[in-house]
C-alpha positions as CSV (number, residue, x, y, z in Angstrom):
1,X,26.4,3.4,-24.2
2,X,30.1,4.1,-23.7
3,X,33.4,3.0,-25.1
4,X,34.1,-0.6,-24.4
5,X,37.0,-1.4,-22.1
6,X,38.0,-5.1,-21.8
7,X,38.9,-4.9,-18.1
8,X,38.5,-8.7,-17.6
9,X,40.8,-9.4,-20.6
10,X,38.1,-11.7,-22.1
11,X,38.9,-12.8,-25.7
12,X,36.6,-11.3,-28.2
13,X,36.1,-12.2,-31.9
14,X,34.1,-10.6,-34.7
15,X,34.4,-8.7,-37.9
16,X,32.8,-5.8,-39.8
17,X,30.6,-8.5,-41.4
18,X,30.3,-12.3,-41.1
19,X,28.0,-14.2,-38.8
20,X,26.3,-10.9,-38.3
21,X,26.1,-7.9,-40.6
22,X,25.5,-4.7,-38.6
23,X,26.2,-2.7,-41.8
24,X,23.1,-4.0,-43.4
25,X,21.1,-3.4,-40.3
26,X,22.5,0.1,-40.0
27,X,21.5,0.9,-43.6
28,X,17.9,-0.1,-42.6
29,X,18.0,2.0,-39.4
30,X,19.9,5.0,-40.6
31,X,19.1,5.0,-44.3
32,X,21.4,4.5,-47.2
33,X,24.1,7.1,-46.7
34,X,27.1,7.3,-49.0
35,X,28.9,10.6,-49.2
36,X,31.8,12.5,-47.7
37,X,29.5,14.3,-45.2
38,X,28.6,11.0,-43.4
39,X,32.3,10.3,-42.9
40,X,33.0,13.7,-41.4
41,X,29.8,13.9,-39.4
42,X,30.2,10.4,-37.9
43,X,33.8,11.1,-36.9
44,X,32.8,14.4,-35.2
45,X,29.8,12.9,-33.5
46,X,31.8,9.9,-32.1
47,X,34.5,12.2,-30.8
48,X,32.1,14.6,-29.2
49,X,30.0,11.9,-27.6
50,X,32.7,9.4,-26.6
51,X,35.9,11.3,-26.6
52,X,39.2,10.1,-28.2
53,X,39.0,6.4,-29.1
54,X,40.6,4.0,-26.6
55,X,41.6,1.5,-29.4
56,X,43.7,1.9,-32.4
57,X,42.8,1.0,-36.0
58,X,44.6,0.4,-39.3
59,X,46.3,3.8,-39.9
60,X,46.5,3.1,-43.6
61,X,42.8,2.6,-44.0
62,X,40.9,4.3,-41.2
63,X,41.0,7.5,-39.2
64,X,39.5,5.9,-36.1
65,X,37.5,3.0,-34.7
66,X,35.2,3.0,-31.7
67,X,34.2,-0.1,-29.7
68,X,30.9,0.7,-28.0
69,X,29.0,-1.2,-25.4
70,X,25.5,-2.6,-26.1
71,X,22.7,-3.6,-23.7
72,X,23.8,-7.3,-24.0
73,X,26.8,-8.5,-22.0
74,X,29.5,-9.7,-24.4
75,X,28.3,-7.9,-27.5
76,X,30.2,-4.9,-28.7
77,X,29.3,-2.6,-31.6
78,X,32.3,-1.5,-33.8
79,X,32.0,1.8,-35.5
80,X,34.7,2.6,-38.1
81,X,33.5,5.7,-39.9
82,X,33.7,5.3,-43.7
83,X,32.0,7.0,-46.6
84,X,29.0,4.6,-46.4
85,X,26.8,3.4,-43.5
86,X,27.0,-0.2,-44.7
87,X,30.8,-0.4,-44.3
88,X,31.0,1.6,-41.1
89,X,29.6,-0.9,-38.6
90,X,30.8,-4.3,-37.3
91,X,30.7,-6.4,-34.1
92,X,32.7,-8.2,-31.5
93,X,31.4,-11.0,-29.3
94,X,32.9,-12.4,-26.1
95,X,34.6,-15.8,-26.7
96,X,32.0,-18.0,-25.2
97,X,29.1,-16.1,-26.9
98,X,31.0,-16.2,-30.2
99,X,31.5,-20.0,-29.9
100,X,27.8,-20.6,-29.0
101,X,26.8,-18.5,-32.1
102,X,29.1,-20.4,-34.4
103,X,28.0,-23.7,-33.0
104,X,24.3,-22.7,-33.4
105,X,24.9,-21.7,-37.0
106,X,26.6,-25.0,-37.7
107,X,23.8,-27.0,-36.0
108,X,21.2,-25.0,-38.0
109,X,23.0,-25.7,-41.3
110,X,23.1,-29.4,-40.4
111,X,19.4,-29.5,-39.7
112,X,18.6,-27.3,-42.8
113,X,17.2,-24.6,-40.6
114,X,17.3,-21.0,-41.8
115,X,20.4,-19.4,-40.2
116,X,18.3,-16.4,-39.4
117,X,16.2,-18.7,-37.1
118,X,19.1,-19.6,-34.8
119,X,17.9,-18.9,-31.3
120,X,21.1,-17.1,-30.2
121,X,21.1,-14.9,-33.2
122,X,18.1,-12.7,-32.5
123,X,19.2,-11.3,-29.1
124,X,22.6,-10.4,-30.6
125,X,21.1,-8.7,-33.6
126,X,18.6,-6.8,-31.3
127,X,21.5,-5.6,-29.1
128,X,23.5,-4.4,-32.1
129,X,20.5,-2.6,-33.7
130,X,19.5,-0.9,-30.4
131,X,23.1,0.4,-30.1
132,X,23.0,1.7,-33.7
133,X,19.6,3.4,-33.0
134,X,21.2,5.1,-29.9
135,X,23.7,6.9,-32.2
136,X,20.7,8.9,-33.4
137,X,20.6,10.6,-30.0
138,X,22.0,14.0,-30.6
139,X,24.9,15.7,-28.8
140,X,25.6,19.4,-28.9
141,X,28.4,21.8,-29.6
142,X,27.2,25.1,-28.3
143,X,23.7,25.6,-29.7
144,X,24.2,23.1,-32.5
145,X,22.8,19.6,-32.1
146,X,23.8,16.7,-34.3
147,X,23.8,12.9,-34.4
148,X,25.8,10.4,-36.4
149,X,23.9,11.4,-39.6
150,X,24.4,15.2,-39.2
151,X,22.7,18.3,-37.9
152,X,19.4,17.9,-35.9
153,X,17.1,20.9,-36.2
154,X,16.4,22.4,-32.8
155,X,12.7,22.6,-33.7
156,X,12.7,18.8,-33.8
157,X,13.9,18.4,-30.3
158,X,11.7,18.5,-27.2
159,X,12.3,21.4,-24.9
160,X,11.4,21.9,-21.3
161,X,11.6,25.4,-19.7
162,X,13.3,24.0,-16.6
163,X,15.6,21.3,-18.0
164,X,16.3,22.7,-21.5
165,X,16.5,20.2,-24.4
166,X,15.5,16.7,-23.6
167,X,17.0,13.5,-25.0
168,X,20.4,15.0,-25.6
169,X,23.3,12.6,-25.0
170,X,26.0,13.8,-22.6
171,X,29.2,14.6,-24.4
172,X,32.5,13.2,-23.4
173,X,34.4,14.9,-20.6
174,X,37.5,14.5,-22.8
175,X,36.1,16.1,-25.9
176,X,37.8,19.4,-26.6
177,X,41.1,18.7,-24.8
178,X,44.3,18.4,-26.6
179,X,47.2,16.0,-26.0
180,X,50.7,17.4,-25.6
181,X,53.4,16.7,-28.2
182,X,55.5,15.1,-25.5
183,X,53.0,12.3,-25.4
184,X,53.3,11.7,-29.1
185,X,57.1,11.9,-29.0
186,X,57.1,9.1,-26.4
187,X,54.7,7.1,-28.5
188,X,57.0,7.5,-31.6
189,X,59.9,6.1,-29.5
190,X,57.9,3.0,-28.6
191,X,56.8,2.4,-32.2
192,X,60.3,2.9,-33.7
């Protein structure tokens, strides 16, 4: 999993909830979290694992938003850390996949089929859920290990005498580096 870069300039569509609701799935996978520590921990985890975000967000509402790849081409997991798990996750789908999904949902409604039974729906949900589960893979800062939910006890991690802790995600090569004020001054000029 890594930050999504739309190098092909394909049009994507999605939302925090709608055709799919990754927030509800995340609540099942991660548990019902609603407190200030989830907000702080998820921000720290995302920054440590993926580095500074490549995409902006609404500066009035959110500190940051990450667009993360999934195992399914054209499916992107949105993670916008908030104080609750259910409002922190969304999705983007490549244009053709989004259209197929909407068409399948319309067809299902016309045939009185349960929307959950749309054939294209299951692989997308599976890809989003696998990506959410991957956020449970810990990263480290020095000897401390944590995942999107918080600290992971070292005793709970598998250890190999030759390789050290197993199953630890690589942290971003950009985590820990600052950006000069000159960069922000140039950015302010563009915005103004």
